[in-house]
Predicted model as a PDB file, atoms N, CA, C, CB and O in Angstrom, pLDDT in the B-factor column:
MODEL        1                                                                  
ATOM      1  N   MET A   1     -30.743  64.727  48.004  1.00 75.00           N  
ATOM      2  CA  MET A   1     -30.538  66.122  48.317  1.00 75.00           C  
ATOM      3  C   MET A   1     -29.722  66.752  47.187  1.00 75.00           C  
ATOM      4  CB  MET A   1     -29.830  66.289  49.694  1.00 75.00           C  
ATOM      5  O   MET A   1     -28.768  66.158  46.684  1.00 75.00           O  
ATOM      6  N   HIS A   2     -30.108  67.941  46.808  1.00 81.00           N  
ATOM      7  CA  HIS A   2     -29.384  68.679  45.774  1.00 81.00           C  
ATOM      8  C   HIS A   2     -28.409  69.636  46.453  1.00 81.00           C  
ATOM      9  CB  HIS A   2     -30.368  69.454  44.834  1.00 81.00           C  
ATOM     10  O   HIS A   2     -28.799  70.405  47.332  1.00 81.00           O  
ATOM     11  N   VAL A   3     -27.154  69.587  46.048  1.00 82.00           N  
ATOM     12  CA  VAL A   3     -26.109  70.417  46.640  1.00 82.00           C  
ATOM     13  C   VAL A   3     -25.610  71.404  45.600  1.00 82.00           C  
ATOM     14  CB  VAL A   3     -24.941  69.549  47.178  1.00 82.00           C  
ATOM     15  O   VAL A   3     -25.347  71.034  44.456  1.00 82.00           O  
ATOM     16  N   GLU A   4     -25.483  72.663  46.001  1.00 87.00           N  
ATOM     17  CA  GLU A   4     -24.909  73.682  45.121  1.00 87.00           C  
ATOM     18  C   GLU A   4     -23.512  74.012  45.630  1.00 87.00           C  
ATOM     19  CB  GLU A   4     -25.811  74.969  45.064  1.00 87.00           C  
ATOM     20  O   GLU A   4     -23.324  74.276  46.818  1.00 87.00           O  
ATOM     21  N   PHE A   5     -22.538  73.997  44.733  1.00 87.00           N  
ATOM     22  CA  PHE A   5     -21.164  74.279  45.089  1.00 87.00           C  
ATOM     23  C   PHE A   5     -20.850  75.739  44.807  1.00 87.00           C  
ATOM     24  CB  PHE A   5     -20.205  73.360  44.326  1.00 87.00           C  
ATOM     25  O   PHE A   5     -21.308  76.301  43.812  1.00 87.00           O  
ATOM     26  N   TYR A   6     -20.064  76.353  45.692  1.00 87.00           N  
ATOM     27  CA  TYR A   6     -19.626  77.731  45.522  1.00 87.00           C  
ATOM     28  C   TYR A   6     -18.650  77.766  44.350  1.00 87.00           C  
ATOM     29  CB  TYR A   6     -18.966  78.292  46.834  1.00 87.00           C  
ATOM     30  O   TYR A   6     -17.572  77.176  44.412  1.00 87.00           O  
ATOM     31  N   GLU A   7     -19.033  78.455  43.294  1.00 87.00           N  
ATOM     32  CA  GLU A   7     -18.302  78.426  42.025  1.00 87.00           C  
ATOM     33  C   GLU A   7     -16.840  78.861  42.175  1.00 87.00           C  
ATOM     34  CB  GLU A   7     -18.996  79.319  41.013  1.00 87.00           C  
ATOM     35  O   GLU A   7     -15.943  78.188  41.667  1.00 87.00           O  
ATOM     36  N   LYS A   8     -16.594  79.966  42.859  1.00 88.00           N  
ATOM     37  CA  LYS A   8     -15.223  80.462  43.007  1.00 88.00           C  
ATOM     38  C   LYS A   8     -14.361  79.495  43.816  1.00 88.00           C  
ATOM     39  CB  LYS A   8     -15.229  81.839  43.675  1.00 88.00           C  
ATOM     40  O   LYS A   8     -13.193  79.277  43.494  1.00 88.00           O  
ATOM     41  N   GLY A   9     -14.928  78.933  44.841  1.00 88.00           N  
ATOM     42  CA  GLY A   9     -14.156  78.049  45.707  1.00 88.00           C  
ATOM     43  C   GLY A   9     -13.857  76.693  45.095  1.00 88.00           C  
ATOM     44  O   GLY A   9     -12.856  76.069  45.449  1.00 88.00           O  
ATOM     45  N   CYS A  10     -14.690  76.228  44.197  1.00 89.00           N  
ATOM     46  CA  CYS A  10     -14.541  74.894  43.620  1.00 89.00           C  
ATOM     47  C   CYS A  10     -14.022  74.904  42.191  1.00 89.00           C  
ATOM     48  CB  CYS A  10     -15.851  74.180  43.660  1.00 89.00           C  
ATOM     49  O   CYS A  10     -13.817  73.841  41.605  1.00 89.00           O  
ATOM     50  N   LYS A  11     -13.807  76.074  41.623  1.00 91.00           N  
ATOM     51  CA  LYS A  11     -13.441  76.176  40.215  1.00 91.00           C  
ATOM     52  C   LYS A  11     -12.159  75.404  39.891  1.00 91.00           C  
ATOM     53  CB  LYS A  11     -13.275  77.634  39.831  1.00 91.00           C  
ATOM     54  O   LYS A  11     -12.140  74.602  38.958  1.00 91.00           O  
ATOM     55  N   SER A  12     -11.101  75.640  40.647  1.00 92.00           N  
ATOM     56  CA  SER A  12      -9.831  74.966  40.351  1.00 92.00           C  
ATOM     57  C   SER A  12      -9.921  73.464  40.604  1.00 92.00           C  
ATOM     58  CB  SER A  12      -8.703  75.566  41.193  1.00 92.00           C  
ATOM     59  O   SER A  12      -9.318  72.676  39.875  1.00 92.00           O  
ATOM     60  N   PHE A  13     -10.670  73.063  41.631  1.00 92.00           N  
ATOM     61  CA  PHE A  13     -10.826  71.637  41.927  1.00 92.00           C  
ATOM     62  C   PHE A  13     -11.548  70.921  40.804  1.00 92.00           C  
ATOM     63  CB  PHE A  13     -11.580  71.439  43.238  1.00 92.00           C  
ATOM     64  O   PHE A  13     -11.094  69.878  40.334  1.00 92.00           O  
ATOM     65  N   PHE A  14     -12.678  71.478  40.369  1.00 91.00           N  
ATOM     66  CA  PHE A  14     -13.442  70.836  39.301  1.00 91.00           C  
ATOM     67  C   PHE A  14     -12.758  70.981  37.942  1.00 91.00           C  
ATOM     68  CB  PHE A  14     -14.846  71.423  39.238  1.00 91.00           C  
ATOM     69  O   PHE A  14     -13.014  70.192  37.033  1.00 91.00           O  
ATOM     70  N   LYS A  15     -11.894  71.978  37.798  1.00 93.00           N  
ATOM     71  CA  LYS A  15     -11.115  72.079  36.567  1.00 93.00           C  
ATOM     72  C   LYS A  15     -10.113  70.929  36.499  1.00 93.00           C  
ATOM     73  CB  LYS A  15     -10.385  73.445  36.486  1.00 93.00           C  
ATOM     74  O   LYS A  15      -9.881  70.360  35.432  1.00 93.00           O  
ATOM     75  N   LYS A  16      -9.529  70.596  37.634  1.00 94.00           N  
ATOM     76  CA  LYS A  16      -8.563  69.506  37.700  1.00 94.00           C  
ATOM     77  C   LYS A  16      -9.239  68.150  37.539  1.00 94.00           C  
ATOM     78  CB  LYS A  16      -7.803  69.555  39.016  1.00 94.00           C  
ATOM     79  O   LYS A  16      -8.687  67.264  36.888  1.00 94.00           O  
ATOM     80  N   TYR A  17     -10.426  67.972  38.120  1.00 94.00           N  
ATOM     81  CA  TYR A  17     -11.130  66.694  38.088  1.00 94.00           C  
ATOM     82  C   TYR A  17     -12.419  66.796  37.271  1.00 94.00           C  
ATOM     83  CB  TYR A  17     -11.443  66.225  39.512  1.00 94.00           C  
ATOM     84  O   TYR A  17     -13.462  66.293  37.689  1.00 94.00           O  
ATOM     85  N   ASN A  18     -12.350  67.438  36.120  1.00 93.00           N  
ATOM     86  CA  ASN A  18     -13.521  67.694  35.293  1.00 93.00           C  
ATOM     87  C   ASN A  18     -14.223  66.410  34.856  1.00 93.00           C  
ATOM     88  CB  ASN A  18     -13.124  68.492  34.078  1.00 93.00           C  
ATOM     89  O   ASN A  18     -15.453  66.363  34.828  1.00 93.00           O  
ATOM     90  N   LYS A  19     -13.471  65.377  34.518  1.00 95.00           N  
ATOM     91  CA  LYS A  19     -14.071  64.130  34.041  1.00 95.00           C  
ATOM     92  C   LYS A  19     -14.812  63.395  35.146  1.00 95.00           C  
ATOM     93  CB  LYS A  19     -13.003  63.226  33.455  1.00 95.00           C  
ATOM     94  O   LYS A  19     -15.702  62.594  34.861  1.00 95.00           O  
ATOM     95  N   GLN A  20     -14.463  63.651  36.396  1.00 95.00           N  
ATOM     96  CA  GLN A  20     -15.074  62.963  37.526  1.00 95.00           C  
ATOM     97  C   GLN A  20     -16.080  63.834  38.279  1.00 95.00           C  
ATOM     98  CB  GLN A  20     -14.001  62.496  38.473  1.00 95.00           C  
ATOM     99  O   GLN A  20     -16.523  63.459  39.365  1.00 95.00           O  
ATOM    100  N   LYS A  21     -16.441  64.969  37.730  1.00 93.00           N  
ATOM    101  CA  LYS A  21     -17.297  65.923  38.433  1.00 93.00           C  
ATOM    102  C   LYS A  21     -18.628  65.306  38.852  1.00 93.00           C  
ATOM    103  CB  LYS A  21     -17.549  67.136  37.559  1.00 93.00           C  
ATOM    104  O   LYS A  21     -19.054  65.482  39.993  1.00 93.00           O  
ATOM    105  N   ASP A  22     -19.284  64.592  37.955  1.00 93.00           N  
ATOM    106  CA  ASP A  22     -20.588  63.998  38.277  1.00 93.00           C  
ATOM    107  C   ASP A  22     -20.471  63.003  39.432  1.00 93.00           C  
ATOM    108  CB  ASP A  22     -21.179  63.300  37.039  1.00 93.00           C  
ATOM    109  O   ASP A  22     -21.314  62.982  40.328  1.00 93.00           O  
ATOM    110  N   THR A  23     -19.433  62.190  39.404  1.00 95.00           N  
ATOM    111  CA  THR A  23     -19.227  61.212  40.472  1.00 95.00           C  
ATOM    112  C   THR A  23     -18.944  61.901  41.796  1.00 95.00           C  
ATOM    113  CB  THR A  23     -18.081  60.268  40.119  1.00 95.00           C  
ATOM    114  O   THR A  23     -19.463  61.491  42.834  1.00 95.00           O  
ATOM    115  N   ILE A  24     -18.130  62.937  41.768  1.00 93.00           N  
ATOM    116  CA  ILE A  24     -17.801  63.675  42.988  1.00 93.00           C  
ATOM    117  C   ILE A  24     -19.048  64.309  43.588  1.00 93.00           C  
ATOM    118  CB  ILE A  24     -16.747  64.753  42.700  1.00 93.00           C  
ATOM    119  O   ILE A  24     -19.261  64.242  44.799  1.00 93.00           O  
ATOM    120  N   VAL A  25     -19.868  64.921  42.748  1.00 92.00           N  
ATOM    121  CA  VAL A  25     -21.108  65.554  43.224  1.00 92.00           C  
ATOM    122  C   VAL A  25     -22.021  64.511  43.847  1.00 92.00           C  
ATOM    123  CB  VAL A  25     -21.838  66.281  42.068  1.00 92.00           C  
ATOM    124  O   VAL A  25     -22.612  64.766  44.896  1.00 92.00           O  
ATOM    125  N   GLU A  26     -22.151  63.349  43.231  1.00 94.00           N  
ATOM    126  CA  GLU A  26     -22.995  62.286  43.778  1.00 94.00           C  
ATOM    127  C   GLU A  26     -22.472  61.811  45.130  1.00 94.00           C  
ATOM    128  CB  GLU A  26     -23.073  61.108  42.800  1.00 94.00           C  
ATOM    129  O   GLU A  26     -23.253  61.602  46.058  1.00 94.00           O  
ATOM    130  N   LEU A  27     -21.165  61.641  45.247  1.00 93.00           N  
ATOM    131  CA  LEU A  27     -20.578  61.182  46.512  1.00 93.00           C  
ATOM    132  C   LEU A  27     -20.755  62.213  47.623  1.00 93.00           C  
ATOM    133  CB  LEU A  27     -19.092  60.874  46.324  1.00 93.00           C  
ATOM    134  O   LEU A  27     -21.028  61.850  48.767  1.00 93.00           O  
ATOM    135  N   VAL A  28     -20.601  63.491  47.297  1.00 91.00           N  
ATOM    136  CA  VAL A  28     -20.797  64.551  48.300  1.00 91.00           C  
ATOM    137  C   VAL A  28     -22.250  64.590  48.748  1.00 91.00           C  
ATOM    138  CB  VAL A  28     -20.376  65.931  47.734  1.00 91.00           C  
ATOM    139  O   VAL A  28     -22.528  64.716  49.941  1.00 91.00           O  
ATOM    140  N   GLU A  29     -23.180  64.482  47.802  1.00 92.00           N  
ATOM    141  CA  GLU A  29     -24.598  64.472  48.158  1.00 92.00           C  
ATOM    142  C   GLU A  29     -24.930  63.279  49.049  1.00 92.00           C  
ATOM    143  CB  GLU A  29     -25.465  64.444  46.895  1.00 92.00           C  
ATOM    144  O   GLU A  29     -25.681  63.423  50.014  1.00 92.00           O  
ATOM    145  N   ALA A  30     -24.385  62.110  48.742  1.00 93.00           N  
ATOM    146  CA  ALA A  30     -24.626  60.922  49.560  1.00 93.00           C  
ATOM    147  C   ALA A  30     -24.050  61.088  50.959  1.00 93.00           C  
ATOM    148  CB  ALA A  30     -24.027  59.687  48.894  1.00 93.00           C  
ATOM    149  O   ALA A  30     -24.675  60.687  51.941  1.00 93.00           O  
ATOM    150  N   ALA A  31     -22.862  61.677  51.053  1.00 88.00           N  
ATOM    151  CA  ALA A  31     -22.239  61.891  52.361  1.00 88.00           C  
ATOM    152  C   ALA A  31     -23.043  62.879  53.201  1.00 88.00           C  
ATOM    153  CB  ALA A  31     -20.803  62.396  52.190  1.00 88.00           C  
ATOM    154  O   ALA A  31     -23.190  62.695  54.409  1.00 88.00           O  
ATOM    155  N   ILE A  32     -23.558  63.918  52.568  1.00 87.00           N  
ATOM    156  CA  ILE A  32     -24.362  64.899  53.305  1.00 87.00           C  
ATOM    157  C   ILE A  32     -25.681  64.274  53.763  1.00 87.00           C  
ATOM    158  CB  ILE A  32     -24.636  66.145  52.429  1.00 87.00           C  
ATOM    159  O   ILE A  32     -26.128  64.522  54.883  1.00 87.00           O  
ATOM    160  N   ASP A  33     -26.302  63.469  52.904  1.00 89.00           N  
ATOM    161  CA  ASP A  33     -27.526  62.766  53.317  1.00 89.00           C  
ATOM    162  C   ASP A  33     -27.265  61.875  54.525  1.00 89.00           C  
ATOM    163  CB  ASP A  33     -28.083  61.925  52.158  1.00 89.00           C  
ATOM    164  O   ASP A  33     -28.076  61.826  55.449  1.00 89.00           O  
ATOM    165  N   LYS A  34     -26.144  61.178  54.519  1.00 88.00           N  
ATOM    166  CA  LYS A  34     -25.782  60.294  55.630  1.00 88.00           C  
ATOM    167  C   LYS A  34     -25.580  61.091  56.912  1.00 88.00           C  
ATOM    168  CB  LYS A  34     -24.509  59.499  55.297  1.00 88.00           C  
ATOM    169  O   LYS A  34     -26.041  60.683  57.977  1.00 88.00           O  
ATOM    170  N   GLU A  35     -24.892  62.227  56.814  1.00 85.00           N  
ATOM    171  CA  GLU A  35     -24.654  63.054  57.997  1.00 85.00           C  
ATOM    172  C   GLU A  35     -25.948  63.651  58.545  1.00 85.00           C  
ATOM    173  CB  GLU A  35     -23.672  64.170  57.665  1.00 85.00           C  
ATOM    174  O   GLU A  35     -26.131  63.733  59.760  1.00 85.00           O  
ATOM    175  N   VAL A  36     -26.840  64.065  57.656  1.00 85.00           N  
ATOM    176  CA  VAL A  36     -28.121  64.615  58.103  1.00 85.00           C  
ATOM    177  C   VAL A  36     -28.930  63.539  58.823  1.00 85.00           C  
ATOM    178  CB  VAL A  36     -28.923  65.183  56.906  1.00 85.00           C  
ATOM    179  O   VAL A  36     -29.580  63.817  59.831  1.00 85.00           O  
ATOM    180  N   ALA A  37     -28.889  62.314  58.306  1.00 88.00           N  
ATOM    181  CA  ALA A  37     -29.629  61.211  58.921  1.00 88.00           C  
ATOM    182  C   ALA A  37     -29.070  60.849  60.298  1.00 88.00           C  
ATOM    183  CB  ALA A  37     -29.596  59.987  58.011  1.00 88.00           C  
ATOM    184  O   ALA A  37     -29.819  60.422  61.177  1.00 88.00           O  
ATOM    185  N   SER A  38     -27.754  61.017  60.489  1.00 85.00           N  
ATOM    186  CA  SER A  38     -27.137  60.636  61.760  1.00 85.00           C  
ATOM    187  C   SER A  38     -27.103  61.780  62.765  1.00 85.00           C  
ATOM    188  CB  SER A  38     -25.734  60.137  61.520  1.00 85.00           C  
ATOM    189  O   SER A  38     -26.633  61.603  63.888  1.00 85.00           O  
ATOM    190  N   GLY A  39     -27.590  62.935  62.377  1.00 82.00           N  
ATOM    191  CA  GLY A  39     -27.623  64.061  63.300  1.00 82.00           C  
ATOM    192  C   GLY A  39     -26.430  64.980  63.182  1.00 82.00           C  
ATOM    193  O   GLY A  39     -26.260  65.876  64.009  1.00 82.00           O  
ATOM    194  N   MET A  40     -25.605  64.782  62.184  1.00 76.00           N  
ATOM    195  CA  MET A  40     -24.440  65.620  61.903  1.00 76.00           C  
ATOM    196  C   MET A  40     -23.532  65.746  63.127  1.00 76.00           C  
ATOM    197  CB  MET A  40     -24.888  67.008  61.439  1.00 76.00           C  
ATOM    198  O   MET A  40     -23.175  66.854  63.527  1.00 76.00           O  
ATOM    199  N   THR A  41     -23.165  64.621  63.714  1.00 71.00           N  
ATOM    200  CA  THR A  41     -22.369  64.625  64.938  1.00 71.00           C  
ATOM    201  C   THR A  41     -20.904  64.949  64.700  1.00 71.00           C  
ATOM    202  CB  THR A  41     -22.477  63.296  65.616  1.00 71.00           C  
ATOM    203  O   THR A  41     -20.227  65.404  65.623  1.00 71.00           O  
ATOM    204  N   LYS A  42     -20.389  64.729  63.489  1.00 71.00           N  
ATOM    205  CA  LYS A  42     -18.967  64.941  63.236  1.00 71.00           C  
ATOM    206  C   LYS A  42     -18.712  66.094  62.273  1.00 71.00           C  
ATOM    207  CB  LYS A  42     -18.348  63.679  62.688  1.00 71.00           C  
ATOM    208  O   LYS A  42     -17.694  66.106  61.581  1.00 71.00           O  
ATOM    209  N   VAL A  43     -19.610  67.050  62.222  1.00 71.00           N  
ATOM    210  CA  VAL A  43     -19.488  68.153  61.271  1.00 71.00           C  
ATOM    211  C   VAL A  43     -18.996  69.406  61.992  1.00 71.00           C  
ATOM    212  CB  VAL A  43     -20.841  68.426  60.568  1.00 71.00           C  
ATOM    213  O   VAL A  43     -19.532  69.789  63.032  1.00 71.00           O  
ATOM    214  N   LYS A  44     -17.971  70.038  61.425  1.00 73.00           N  
ATOM    215  CA  LYS A  44     -17.478  71.311  61.943  1.00 73.00           C  
ATOM    216  C   LYS A  44     -17.729  72.370  60.885  1.00 73.00           C  
ATOM    217  CB  LYS A  44     -15.956  71.232  62.319  1.00 73.00           C  
ATOM    218  O   LYS A  44     -17.579  72.099  59.693  1.00 73.00           O  
ATOM    219  N   LEU A  45     -18.103  73.551  61.292  1.00 72.00           N  
ATOM    220  CA  LEU A  45     -18.361  74.629  60.345  1.00 72.00           C  
ATOM    221  C   LEU A  45     -17.068  75.123  59.735  1.00 72.00           C  
ATOM    222  CB  LEU A  45     -19.097  75.781  61.024  1.00 72.00           C  
ATOM    223  O   LEU A  45     -16.061  75.270  60.428  1.00 72.00           O  
ATOM    224  N   ALA A  46     -17.095  75.378  58.446  1.00 76.00           N  
ATOM    225  CA  ALA A  46     -15.922  75.882  57.744  1.00 76.00           C  
ATOM    226  C   ALA A  46     -15.934  77.399  57.640  1.00 76.00           C  
ATOM    227  CB  ALA A  46     -15.840  75.272  56.360  1.00 76.00           C  
ATOM    228  O   ALA A  46     -14.976  77.997  57.150  1.00 76.00           O  
ATOM    229  N   THR A  47     -16.999  78.016  58.095  1.00 73.00           N  
ATOM    230  CA  THR A  47     -17.119  79.452  58.031  1.00 73.00           C  
ATOM    231  C   THR A  47     -17.630  79.992  59.364  1.00 73.00           C  
ATOM    232  CB  THR A  47     -18.047  79.864  56.884  1.00 73.00           C  
ATOM    233  O   THR A  47     -18.311  79.298  60.119  1.00 73.00           O  
ATOM    234  N   ARG A  48     -17.294  81.204  59.620  1.00 72.00           N  
ATOM    235  CA  ARG A  48     -17.789  81.811  60.856  1.00 72.00           C  
ATOM    236  C   ARG A  48     -19.114  82.530  60.634  1.00 72.00           C  
ATOM    237  CB  ARG A  48     -16.759  82.785  61.417  1.00 72.00           C  
ATOM    238  O   ARG A  48     -19.739  82.999  61.585  1.00 72.00           O  
ATOM    239  N   LYS A  49     -19.543  82.616  59.366  1.00 71.00           N  
ATOM    240  CA  LYS A  49     -20.820  83.231  59.067  1.00 71.00           C  
ATOM    241  C   LYS A  49     -21.947  82.306  59.506  1.00 71.00           C  
ATOM    242  CB  LYS A  49     -20.931  83.557  57.567  1.00 71.00           C  
ATOM    243  O   LYS A  49     -21.806  81.083  59.480  1.00 71.00           O  
ATOM    244  N   ARG A  50     -23.036  82.883  59.898  1.00 65.00           N  
ATOM    245  CA  ARG A  50     -24.180  82.094  60.326  1.00 65.00           C  
ATOM    246  C   ARG A  50     -24.809  81.395  59.125  1.00 65.00           C  
ATOM    247  CB  ARG A  50     -25.216  82.981  61.041  1.00 65.00           C  
ATOM    248  O   ARG A  50     -25.037  82.008  58.082  1.00 65.00           O  
ATOM    249  N   VAL A  51     -25.080  80.125  59.286  1.00 56.00           N  
ATOM    250  CA  VAL A  51     -25.647  79.315  58.208  1.00 56.00           C  
ATOM    251  C   VAL A  51     -27.144  79.243  58.374  1.00 56.00           C  
ATOM    252  CB  VAL A  51     -25.035  77.898  58.189  1.00 56.00           C  
ATOM    253  O   VAL A  51     -27.825  78.606  57.570  1.00 56.00           O  
TER     254      VAL A  51                                                      
ENDMDL                                                                          
END                                                                             
């Protein structure tokens, strides 16, 4: 799965961990794939906007 990160929200985080960005993106994608496969039972929405 390809994940797009919100640039403004992640800018400072990826600036701090710039050397590990590729690894972080891969781990997030793997975690999201795992959650989608399990039915996303432990996921809470971080926004009140409709997704």
